[in-house]
Every structure is written in structure tokens, then in C-alpha cells.
N, C-alpha and C positions, 0 to 999 in steps of 0.2 A: 493892314489888319488883317487880310484874307490870307496871306501866307503864314501867318502866326497862327490862325486860327486852325487852318489846316494840319499845321505842325503839331499842334495840341492834341486833333482829333486822331491824327495817327499814333501819336504815343500813348494815347489811352486805347486805342483799338490793340495796340503792340502788347500792352500791359495786360488787357483783356485776354488776349490769345495765349500769352504766358501762363497767366491763371488758369485759363481752361485746359492748357496742356498738363499743368502741374494735378490738376484736380483728375484728368483723365489717366494721367499715368499713376497717380495714386490708387485711383479705382481698380487699374489693370493690375497693379503689383497687389492689392488686397484680393482679387479674384484669383490670382496665381496662388497665393499664399492658402486662401482658401480651398483651392483645389488640390494643393499638396496635402493639407491636413486630411482632407475627406480622402483621397488616395490612399493615406497612411493609415487611417482608420479603416476604411474597407480593406486593403491587404492585410492588415493584423486580425480584422475579423475572419476573413476568408482562412487564413493561415490557421487559427486555432480551431475553426471548423474541420479544417482537412486533418489535423492533428487527432481530434476526437473520431473523426469518421474512419481515420486509419487505426487508431487502437481499438475501437469497436469491430471491424472487419477481419482484423488479426485475431483478436480475442474468440468471437463467437464460431471461428474456424475449428475451434477444439471440439464442438458439438459433431461435427462430421466424420470426427477419426474414430477408427475403430478400436475396441476394447484391447484384443491381442494384438501383439506388435505386427508393425506392417511386412507382408511377405510371409508370415509364419501361421500356423494351425494348430489347433489341439486336436488330436487325432484319438479316436477310442475306438474300442473292439465294437463289433457289429451288434454284440449281444446287449451293450450299455444302453440303458432307457433313459438316462440323463442328455438333455439336449441342450439346455443354457445355463451358464454359469455367469453370477456377478464377478466384478473384478476383484472384491473383495473375497470371494469363494476361491478364485483361481490362486490368488496369495497365499491363502492358507493352504491348500492343496500343496502347492510347491514348497511352501515352508514345513510341510510335514505336520500342520497343525490338524489336519482334517485327514485321516487315514483310511475311510471306509466310505463306500458310495452309498451306504445305507444314510450315512449324515446329511447326503444330497437329494434325498428323494429317490436314490437308485437301489438296488439290489445288495445284500449283505456280501459284498466283496470286497476284499482290500485292495486300496488303491496303490498301484506302482507306477511312479512318475519317471518318466523318460526324457531325457535332451539329447539332443544331437551328439554331444560329446561322450554320453556313455554307450555308444555303440561298441566301442571297442570291448566292453563287458560281455556283451552277448555273440560278437563274432570276431574271427581272425582276420589277419591282414589278407591271408589267401583267401576267405570267402569274399572278402569286401572288395578285393581287386587291387590292382599296385595303385591305381588313380581314384580308387573308391567309386568305381563305375558300378558296382552292384550294390551299392548302400541304398537305393531307393527301392529295390526288390526287396532287401533284406530286413528294412524298416518296415515297410508294408506286411512283410511276412510276419514280422515281431508282434505288431498291432493285432493281425487276424487270429494269432494263436496266443494270445494272453487277456484274459476277460477283463482283467481289473486295470488295464495301462490307460496311462495318458500321456500321450506323446506330442512333445512340444518341438516340431520339427519345421524346416523350409517346407512350403507348399509343394515346391517341385520335386522333394523326395517322396511323395506318395504317388506311386507310380499307377497305382490302380484305386482312384477315388472310390468306385463302387464298392471296394471289400471292405471299407473302415466307415466309422460314422464320426463326424465333425462336430465338435461344440459350434454353435449358431455364434457367429462374430457380428455382435452388435455395436452399433455406434456410442459413445460415451454420453451418457445423459446428466441432466443437471442435478440430478438427484446424488449420482456418484460424486460429482465436484463439490457442491455447496453444503450435502449433508455427510460427505466423507470424512472420516476421522483420521486418515492416514496420507502424508504427504511424501511419496517415495517415488519420482518421476523417471527414475532408471530403473526401476525393477522389470524383471521379465518372469512370465511373459506376459504380464499386463501391468502396466504403469499404475500407481495410484496418486490421483489429483484431488485429494480431499481438501477443501481449502479450512475445514473448520479449526485444525490446530492455529493456522497463521492467522485466521480471524479473530480469534478469541485471543493468542498472544499479543497481537496488536491491541485489542481493546484493554486486556489486563494491565499491561505496561502501561499504556495512556491515562487507565484510571487512577492506578497509584501514583503515578508521576504528578497528576492535578491534585490528588489528595495532598502530597506532601508539599506541593507548590504554593497550592492557595493559601495557607496560613501565613507562609513566610512574605509571599507575594502582597497579601492584604497589609499585613504588620508594617512592611517597609513603605508601602503606598500611604497608610495613614501617617506614619512618622513624616514621611517628607512633605505631606501636604499639610497637615494641621499642627505638627510640634517642632518639627526642626526650623532654626531660623535661617533665614535666606542665604547667609554665606555658606552653611552647610550643604542646604538643598542646592544651590549652583553648583557645588562641588561634588556632590553625591550623584545628581540625575547624570551628567556625563559618563561617570563611571558606569553607571548600571547600563546605558544605553551603548556603551562601548563592549559589554559582554556580548550583545548579540552579535557584533562583527566578529567574534572567535569562530574560526572554523569547526566544525564537528568532530573532525578527526583529533583535535586537541582535547575535546571534552573526552573523546574516546578512550584516549591515552591516559588522562588524568584519571578515568573510571579503571582501568585496566590495571594501573601501576597502584592507585590508592584505595578507592572503594571495594574493587574484587577481593583482594587481600584482608581488608578489614570484615568484610560480610563473611568470608571463609571463617576466619578465625573466630569471630565474634559467635555465630551461629553453629559452630564445629560442622562444617559442612565439607565433602570431599571437595568440591570444586566453588569457587566465589561467584563463577560466571551464571546469573541467574536472573529473574525476572525484576529482583529487588534493586541489584545494581543498575539495569537498564533503567528502570522507575527514577532512580534518585538522579544518574546522570540526565535524564529528560528533564525532571524537575527543576535541575539547575538551568539546563537550557531554557526553559520555558519562563523561569523567573524575570528576565529583562522585560518581555512582551506583557507579561500580567503586570508587572511593576509600574512600566510606563502609560498603559491605557488606563488603567485604574487610577494612579495619580492624576491623569489629567482630568479624568471624571469628577474626582473629587475637588479639584482646584476650581471646576466650574459651576461648582455650588455656589450660588447667590450670597454675598457677604450679608446682605438684610437677613437673610435665614439665619445665619449665625448669631448675628447680634441681636435678634428677636429672640432667640432660645436663652443666650447668655443674660438678655434683660428680663425673661421671666423666671432667672433664678437657677437654671439649669447649669451644671459645672461643665467643664471643657469635653470632658469624656461622655458625659450624659448628650452632649450637643452632637459630638462625632457619632455616636450609636443611634440617636433617635432622630437627627436632621441629615447629616451629610451622607452617612451610609445609604439611609431609604432615598434621598433624592438621586444618589449617585449609583443604585444598583444596575440600571440598564448597561452603563459603562464599564462597572465591575464585572457583569456577566460576558460582557462583549471579550473583555480582557482574557477572563477565564476560557473562553471559548477558543480565542485566538491561540491560546497556550496549548489547548487541547490539539487545534490543528497542527501546532509546529510539532508537538510530540507524537501525533499518528505518523506524520509525514517523514519522521527522521530515519535516516538510513545507517550512514558510518558509525555514528556513535553506539547504536543499539546492536549492530551486527559485532562489535568488538567485545561487548560486555555481559549479553545475555546468553551465550552459551550455544546460539545457532542450533537448537534442538528443536526439529519439528514436531511437537507431541501436546496435547491438549494439557495446559497447566492446571494442576489442582491447587499449587501453594505457590505464593510469590517467591518462594526461594528456590523454586525449580527451574532448569534451563528451559527456554523457550526461543520460539522464532517469530519475527514479525513480516508483515507482508512486505515492506519496502525492503528490509534487509535481504528478504528470499530472493527478489529481483534482482539486487543489485549483485548477490553473489552467484546466481545461477544464469543469468542472462546470455552471457559471453560464452558459456560452455553448452547453452542450448541448440541444437541443430536449427538454422531457420528455416520457418514454415513447418515445423514439425510439432506433435502434439506438446510436447514439453514446452517448446517456445511459445504456443498459442497459450498454454495455461498460464504462464508468466504474464501475458498481455492481459487475459481474463483477472489476474489478479491485480491490475494495474486499473481495470474498469471498477472492480470493487473498492480500491482505494479512491479513485475518482469520485465515486457516490457517496463514501463516506466524507470526504472533504466537502464535497457540495451540500451535503445536508450539514455539514459545521457552518459553512458560508452563508447558507438560508438562515440558519438559527441566528447568526451574526446580526444579519439583516433584520429579521424579524424583532428582534430584542431592540436594536438600535432605533427602528420605527415606533415602537413602542414608547422607547424613552423620548423622543421628539415629541410625540402627541402628548405625552404626559406634562412635558415642559411646557408646551402651549396651553 
């Protein structure tokens, strides 16, 4: 009996040790998985924060840049009393839309614009020297002798700074950027970084896109949720969801080949690329999002509410209008807001069909430009670290805040819907 009891005890102990080892291994495995998931979430969060930090760091460097092109100055005659000019005034002077210093608070003297390439109009090659070694002296002399001159020249060519008067070169201000009405980042001597045309173009196209997409999206959602039989719904829903997977460039080609010529012919326009074309293309692209979210919200309406409405004598359409839509309004609104987010952030399709003109639109039939299209079209050509490059990053910050507001709106609307359902 004794050996038998010992064997039985050893067997139980062995099984206990095996079970304990399995439990310990399971705990270790669970801790490893938990650690991997924690690290993944931590790395993802840090990456997102670094991206946002990089975006803001690059963007706000624009406000440290000078108004006048780096390395250049605006030199005036010593007698000129004008000390400072805004970027818009500088552009108007060199576009010859302002022709007298009196318009800028100076004396009644005509403005004479001078650029470096104009020097041969004033001096011969013999006077300038074989290697233009006398150019600095001649330019300084010209500024000294011409009362109304404004010379845009490299600073090194002003060899006697005390003999001339310089326009104060201030840094670019937020007012010049966010309230500026012109986007011309390659203009000289002062680039124009006005965001108003791009912000209004983005909001203009997105607004009309939602106005076009909302009625169609809501109608299709009501049909799929309340009217269509299950076989039609099961066939139609995957097709609609498949539309959201089509590349945006395909929508752009469709708009360029079909919608743009149609708008041009219908409204007798010189060109069909316009805000209307962009709105229609964006409306088509936003439809799958609006339909899917709205239809799911309507199908979540309790069956008892529908049956109670019908039992009280309401028709099917009265039930949809008085019961289903009010109950699902938070989901419907979320679908619309998500559609707005898709429209605002779209790049390629809008770039192809809107005409890409950086002007403040006064009509939906005019060409315009959006923020994402501007970033996509110009970022590859902007010198890294320059004001143009930083202005494009600042546009990204503006777009970031717009989408952030949209996301907060979705969260707020969704939370109201959850509280209401409780």
C-alpha cells in the first residue's frame, strides 16, 4: 500500500506542477501581449503627437520671415518720407497700379520702379564695367539722383547705405496671411500669402457638395431602410459601399470628361472647370458615406416604435417622417458631417475640375482653388524651409483645425443621440 500511495501522491504533484506551469505560461503570454499592445498604442500616440508638432513648428516659422525677398532691399531716394509699406502696397507699386507716392502718404511725386535687370536702360556696358564691377556705385548713384524711385535690388549692390533710404522690412504678420485676399507665393519683391481665397474656395465647394449630396443620400437611405425588400437591399448596399473604394483620381477623370463639358455647354461658360464641377464630383464621392451611416442609423430605430405608429393609423410615409427620421437625426447628422469631412479633405478630384484659380469666388460657376489642392500642387516646388514652404504647412494647420472641428461635431452629435436613446 505504501508504494502505491507514494506513486499516487507523486502523480498528483506532477499534475499540479504541470497545471501551475501552464497557468504561469498563460499569465506570461498574456502579459507579453498586453505589453505589446501598450507599446503599440504608446508608439502610435507619440508618432501622432510628433507629426502634429512638426506640422506646427514648420508652419509658424512663416511669421518669422521677412516681407521682402531674402537678400534684397527696397531702396528709395533720401528725400522720400515713406518708411513702411504693406505686402499688398508693394505688389500694387510693382504692378504699376499705384503710380504716385501721394497715394501712400508721401509727396506728390510719380513712382519710378527699378529692378536690377533695368540697369542697362540707364547705363552703358562701358560705364558698368566688363564684369559689372561698377553696378553697385551706379545703382546707388541712380537712387540718389531720382526722387521718385523705388529700387528692388540685392542689398550688396547698395555700396553707400547712408546715401539712400530703405523701406522697413517687417516680418509677415498674421493679418497679412489670414486676412489677405491674394495668394501669389512667387511674386517679387513681396510674395502674397493671403489665405482667404483658399479658405473660401474650400468652404464654398464643400457647402454646395453637401447641398447636392444630402437630398440624394437621405432619399437612398430611406429607400434602403424602409422601402426596399431584403433582396434589393442586400444587393444595393455592397454596391454603394464599393463606391467609396474607387480612387479619387477616377472621379476626377469622370468629372473632367463628363461633368466639366456639360457645365460649360449648359451655362455657356468660357471654361467648364468651376466650383460647381468640384461640388458635383465631391457630392458623388460623399454619397457612400452619407448613405451608409444614415441607413444604419435608420435601421437602428426600434421596431416597436414603427409598429406603434402604424397601429395608431399613421401611413408608412408618415411613420418615416414623424418617427424614424426624428429618432435617427443624430445618426443622419453624423453622416452628413462625415460627408463634409470627406469633401473638405479631398485633393486630386478637386484639383482636376475646379480650375485651380486662387481667387475669392463670388459665384459657384467661377474657377477656384481649395486648401488640399494647393498643398498637393505646390509643395513639391516650394524650396524646403522657405516662406512658401512654411505657408503650405500653415495651410495644413488650418485644414487640421477644420477637420478637428468636424470630428468634435460628430462626437458631440453622437453623444447627444446616445443620451436621447437612454
